[in-house]
C-alpha positions in Angstrom: 96.2 41.1 148.7 93.6 38.9 147.0 96.1 35.8 148.5 95.2 37.1 151.6 91.8 37.8 151.4 91.6 33.9 150.2 93.5 32.5 153.0 91.7 33.9 155.6 88.2 32.8 153.9 89.7 29.3 152.4 92.7 28.5 155.0 94.4 27.8 152.0 96.7 29.7 149.4 95.6 30.0 145.7 98.4 27.8 145.2 97.9 25.3 147.8 93.4 25.0 146.8 94.5 25.0 143.0 96.7 21.3 143.5 94.5 20.1 146.0 91.7 20.6 143.3 93.9 18.5 140.8 95.2 16.2 143.1 90.9 15.4 143.4 90.7 15.2 139.9 93.5 12.9 139.6 92.2 10.5 142.2 88.1 10.7 139.5 90.1 10.3 136.8 91.9 7.6 137.9 89.1 5.5 138.9 87.1 6.4 136.2 90.0 5.6 133.6 92.3 3.0 135.8 94.2 2.1 132.3 95.7 5.5 131.9 98.6 6.1 131.4 100.3 8.5 134.8 101.4 10.6 131.6 98.9 11.1 130.5 96.2 11.7 134.1 99.2 14.2 134.5 98.7 15.9 131.6 94.9 15.9 132.0 95.0 17.9 135.5 97.5 20.7 133.7 101.7 18.9 134.4 103.2 18.7 132.3 106.3 16.5 133.8 104.5 13.3 134.8 107.5 12.9 137.3 106.8 16.1 139.4 103.1 15.6 139.7 104.1 12.2 140.1 105.9 13.5 143.9 103.0 16.5 144.2 100.0 13.1 144.4 102.1 11.1 146.6 102.7 14.4 149.3 98.6 14.6 148.9 97.8 11.6 148.4 100.4 9.4 150.6 100.3 6.9 147.7 101.7 6.9 144.7 99.8 7.0 141.2 100.9 3.5 140.8 100.0 2.6 144.0 96.8 4.5 143.9 95.1 3.1 140.6 96.6 -0.3 141.8 94.7 0.6 145.2 91.7 1.8 142.8 90.7 -1.4 141.2 
């Protein structure tokens, strides 16, 4: 029930909203700390698997984390 109410209000499911927040934080963190490893960025935003983080990051931003880091510099 909560997910339906949330989805009506925000037009996103709770899991999708959490992914969006994590990816926004990852982008911010990459810009502020460009020399941090992808593994550390993944852990910072709550992903234990850096490969899965990279996949989700690319789906969300259109860039791999490495490309995003190079673009941000």
